[in-house]
N, C-alpha and C positions, 0 to 999 in steps of 0.2 A: 504494500499500500504506500509506503514512504516514497519509493522511486516514482510511482504514479503521481503522487501529490506534488513532488518537486518538479516533475516534468510539466504538469499543468500550470504550476505557479510561474515557472520560467516563461511559458508561452503567454500567460496573461500579462506579465511584466513587459514582455517585448511588444505586445499589442498596445499597451499604454504608452510605452516609449515612442512608438511610431506615431500615435495620435498626437502626443504633445509636440513631437518634432515637426509634424505637419503644420500645427498651429503657429509654432514659433517662426518657421520659415515663411509662412504666409504673412505674418505680422511684421517681422523684423528683417526680411531678406533685403540685401542691398538693392537700391533702386537701379544700379548699373546692370544688375542681372535680370531686370524686368524689361529691358529693351532700350534703355537710354544709351548704352554703349553697343555699337555694332559688333556682331560676332564674326570672327574670321576662321575659327577652328572649333569643331565639335567632335569629340571622341566618345561614343557610347556603344552599347550593345555587347557587353562582355559575357552575356549568357552563352554566346556562340563562338567567341574569339578570345584568345588569351591576350593578344596584342593588337592594337589599332594605331594607325599613324596618319599624319597629314602634313605635307610640306607647305610652307608659305614664304614669300619673298617680300622683304621690307625695302622700298626704294630709297629710303633715307633713315637716319637714326630716328627711332620711334619708341614710344612707351606702349607696352602691352599689359593687359590685365589678365592674370591667370586665375581661374577658379576651378579647383579639382577636388573631387571627393573620392577617397580611397579607404584603405583599411590596414591596420597593423595590430600586433599584439600589445596589450596594455603593459606599461612598464612600471615596475615597483618604484623606481626613481623617476626624475624628470627625463622626458624623452630627449634624445640627442640625435645629431646627424648620423651617428653610427647605427641607429636602430633601423633595420631593414623592414620596409613595409611589404605586404603581400599584394596590395593594390595601390598603384602609384603612377605618377606621370613624370615626364622629363622632356627637355628640349635639347636637340643636337644642332651644332653648326653644320650645315649640310656639306660644306666644302672641306672643313678640317676633320669632320666626323667626331668632334669632341663635345662633351656635355657642357652646356652653358647654364642649365638650371635643372634641378631635380627635387622632387618631393621627398622629404624624409621626416624623421621625428622632430627635428629642430624647427623647420619652417612650416609646420602644420599644427593645428589645434584639434584636440579631442572633441568630437561632437557625437555623444552617445557611442554607438558602435563604429563610428567612422573617424577618419583623419581628414581634415579639410584644409586645403591651401587656398588662400585668398590674398594674392600678392600682385603688386605692380613691378614691372621689370623694364629697365631701359636696355634696348638692344641696338647695336650699330646696324647700318644698312647691310643687307645680305640675305642669304637663303637659310632657312631653318626647317627643322623637322620636329613636330610634336608627336610624342609617343605616350601611350598609357597601357599598362600591363596589369593583368590579374592572373597570376599563375597558381595561386593557392588560397587557402582560407584557414584562419586560426582563431582560437579563443584562449583566454587565460583566466585563472582563478587563483587569487593570492600569488604564490610563487610558482604555481604549476601552469604549464602551457601545453596546448594541443594544436597541431596543424595537420593538414592533409593536402596533398596535391589535388588540383582540380583538373582531371584529364577529360576534356570535352569529348573525346572519342568514346568514353565509357559512361556518359551521363544517362544513357537509356537503360543501363543495367538496373533492374528493379531492386528496391531495398525494402526491408520490413516496414509495415505501416507504422508501428509503434516501436521505437528503439527499446532494447532491453539490456540489462546488465548494470554494473556499478557506474561506468562512465556515462551510460545513457541517462542515469538519474540526474547528472549535472549537465546534460546536453552537450557532451564533448566526445561522444563516440563518433566513428566515421559517418554513420548515417545521419546523426544529428548535425554534425558540422556541415555536411552537404545540404541538409534542409535549411540551416541558418544561412548558408551562402546563397541559396536560391532566393531567400527573402531579401538579401541585401544587394546582390550583384546588379540589379536593375538601377541602383542609385550610384554605382561607380562610374567615373568618367572625368573628362577634362574639357573645359571650354576656354578659349582665348578671345578676348575682346580688345577693341581698339578705342581707348578713351578719347583720343584726339585724331583728327585727320579723317579722310574719307575711306571707307572700306574698298572702294574701287581702286585705290592706289596699291592695295596688297593683292598680289596674284598668288594662286595656290598651285600645287603640283603634287603628283603621286610620289610618295616617299617609298624607298630611299632614292635620293637624287643620284642619277648615274653620271659619273664624270666622263670626260672625253677619252676616246680611243681605247675603250674596253674591248679586249679581243677574246677573252675567255671568262665565262662566269659559271662556276660550278656551284649552284645553289643547293646547299645541303638541307633540304626541307623535310626530311623524314628520318626515322630511326633505322638502324641496320642498313644504311645506304652506301652505295659505291658509285661515284661519278668519275668519268675520265674524258679527256679530250686530247687528241694528238695534234701537234702543230709543227710547222717547219719554219725555220729562220734562215733567210737567204744570205744574210750578212750579220756581223756582230751588232747587237742592239742592247739597249738598256730596257729591262722589263720591270715594271712596278708591280709589286705583290701586296695584296691586301687579303689577309686570311683571318677568319674567326672560327674558333673551335672550343673544345673542352679538354681540360687536362687537370689531373689531380694526382697526389702521391708522387710517384716518380715517372709517370708516363702520360702521354696524350691519349685521349679517348676518341675525340673527333678531330681530325687533322688532315693536312694535305701535303703533297710533295710533287716535285718535278723530276723526271727521269730522262737521262740521255737515252733515246730509244735504241741506239745501236750498241753502246757500251754497257747499258743497263745500270749505269752509275747514277745515283741520286745527286743531282746538282743543287737541289734545294729541298729542305724539309722543315715543316713546322715543328718546334720543340719547346719544352718547358723552359729551357735555358735562354732562348731568344724571344719567346713570346712574353707579353705583358698582360696584366689584369685588364679585362675588357668591360668592367662594370657588372652590376648585378651580383649573382652568386660568385664566390671566390674561384670556382673552377672554370669560369669563362675566361678564355685566353684570346689575345689578338696579336698578330705579327704583321708588321708593315715594314717593307724594305725594298730596295732596288737591287736587282740582280743583273750583272753583265753576262749576257749569253753569247757565245760564239755561234757561227753558222752551224746548222745541223737540224736533226729531227728530235723531237721531245714529246713527252707525254705528261700532262698535268692530271693529278688524281686527288680525290678527297673521299674519306670514309667516315661514317658515324657508327657509334655503338648502339645498344638497345634502349638508351634513355637520353633525355635532355637534348631536344632539337626543336625546331619550329613546329613539328607535329605535336609536341607536348613538352613544354619546359617544366621539368620537375623541380626546379629551383628558379630563382629570379633570372630572367633572360639577360644576355649582354645588352649594353646600351645601344648597339647597332644591330638589332636582331634581323633586319631585312637583308643584311649582307653576310649572314652565317654561311660559311663555306669558303671558297677560294675565288678571288677575282684578280685577273691579270690585265694590265693595260700597258700601252706603249706611250710613254710621255712625249716623245718627239714625233711630230707630224712627218718629218723626213724619214723616220724609220718604219712608219706604219706599213708602207708597201712591201717591206721586207718580211712581214709576218703573214702567214697563211695557215688556216686550219686544214688538217688533213685527216685521212683515215689511219689507224694504227698500222705499223709495218706488218707485213705478212711474214710468217715464219713457217718453214717446212719442217715437219716433225720427223726426226730420225728414229726415236724410240721413246716409249712412255709406259709408265705404270701409275695409273691414277684411280681415284675412287676406291681407295684401299681401306679396308676395315681393320678391326683389332686382330692381334696375334697373327700377323702375316709376315712372311719372309720371302719376298719376291725378287726375281732376277730376270733381266732381259739382255741378251747379247746384241752387240752391234759392231760394225766394222767400218773403219775409215780407210779409203783407198789412197788418201793423200793427207798430209798434215793440214789441219784447218781449225779455225775457231768454232766453238759450239756454244750455244746458249743453254744453260742449265737452270730450269725453273722448278723449284720444289716448295711444297707447302706441307709442314709437319708440326708436331708438338714439341715444344722445348720449354723447360722450366729451370730457373736458376742459371747456372753456367753450362748445363748439359742439354742435349737433345734426347727426349724420351722416344721419339720416332726418328729413325735414322735414314738418310739418303747418302749414297756415295757411288763412285765409279771405280772399278778395278781394271787394271790392265791384264794381259794374258797370263801373267805370273801370279795374279791374285793380289797385287800391291794396290793400295788405295792411292789414286792419283788426284782425286777430288772428293771432298767430304763436306757435308752441310754442317758448318760450325756455328754454334749458337751466337758467338760474338760477331759473326758477319751477316746475321739475319735481320730482318725487319719485322715489325708487328704485321700480322696478316689479317687484322680485323677480328672482331668478336672477342673471345677471351684472350688475355695477354699472353697466354702460352701458345697461341697460334702463331707460328713463325713462317716467314717467307724468305727463301734464297732465290736471287735472280742475278746470275753472273754469266759473263762470257769467259770461257776457258779455252786456251789453245792446246790442242792435242796433236801428237804426232800420228803418223800413219800406223795402223795396227788394229788388233781385235780387243774389244772391251766388253765389260758386263756392267749394266746399270742395276743397282741394288736399292731396295727400299724395305725397311723392317719396322713394324709397329709393335708397341707393347699391348697390354690387356685393356686399355681404356682410351677414350677420346680419339676416335678415328671416324672415317666416313660412315655415316649412317648410325653411329653409336656415340654421339657427342655427349659428354658429361658436363659441358659448359658451352657457352655460345660458340657456334662454328665460325670458321674463317669466311671472309666475304667471297672467296673463290673456292668454295667447297668442292666443286666438281673437278678441280685439279689437285685434290688432296693426294699427295704422292710426288712423283718426280717425272719431268719431261725434258728430253734433250732435243733442241732444235738446231738445224743447220743455219749458219750465219752467212748471208750473202756477201 
């Protein structure tokens, strides 16, 4: 009986709060929000979208009025700028991609269950992008806090009509948090007004603003994704790289790289050591740099793991969510004609053993009638400093002349133990045997963790190099 009474009392208090809030807003709402100030941006509708955005261009230095209503956990002490909100807005400089204003615990006021920003901001002439995000919902009681991710892909999953259990008595179980979120999400959003000047002076555009000479855009818009684009450079050029991904601990989870298509050497890769904090959750990473590329053939790639992407941010998104992935551009107009997108190089298969399951020890003989380079492509399991599943090449005497070494592999997507070797090796004329051996777990068709992105090539393949 006690849980039921507490639940009903909580619902009654919320109803009274909503009624009082409506009366207060109707009586004391700023006149500027009743139409005296023309509105240039309106971001609403977060029942269906985690992030909404709108670009606008100020023709001269102007003052804007920001009114935003979001949400965050109640703080035991005075809220500060370090207190992350779960529903909040921000403004980016569209050219520099840097934040010029963001809602936080310091510049907002508590308004019942909401955090409200009501602020005037002076901005120089230029283009800006307004964003508002609601990735989660949470509540707190005394020193205890509860949060849950709001995955809009799963909102149709049915929940019990009446929450049960200890947490449900206080309205903080998952089902109750979702129900409370539904009651509040319609009030989340951000509007920007123009206190002085004419609204016709301010033009709007679809964010994010695309800068000049973008040649490759790998938009990482889903979980467990893999995107690639081959390209050719006719002469040495400078390539501008803008990459956003996810990294935590000692490794990147969502990241990109560029490979020399012929040598299979990675000429650029996103990493924790070179990337920087990208705003939002601490695991959001951004890497911006210019790469000098010699003439040649290349492949740009980007992969995501099973969580935290524009499909569903399970933590606060980066401050530039529309450019999550890898964007390449050519700064110089004179170099633009030297860049062209192509199809990946074609490789002739000499021998392969792929789609290999557990407890296998496979071999495949092959012969080279002349000395030549070959490309060895292997996907296998490796943990720590060792390979759990092994790939190697033996000569006619049984001597290993190439082995898949953990230190020379790259992450193959999925679980961190999925490893990829992609090398060009010069072999003399002779007879060889390709070998692949698996242990008793985590192989093709029997994954005990997330599979690699190229699961169909789990094993080893030898290609002829043209």
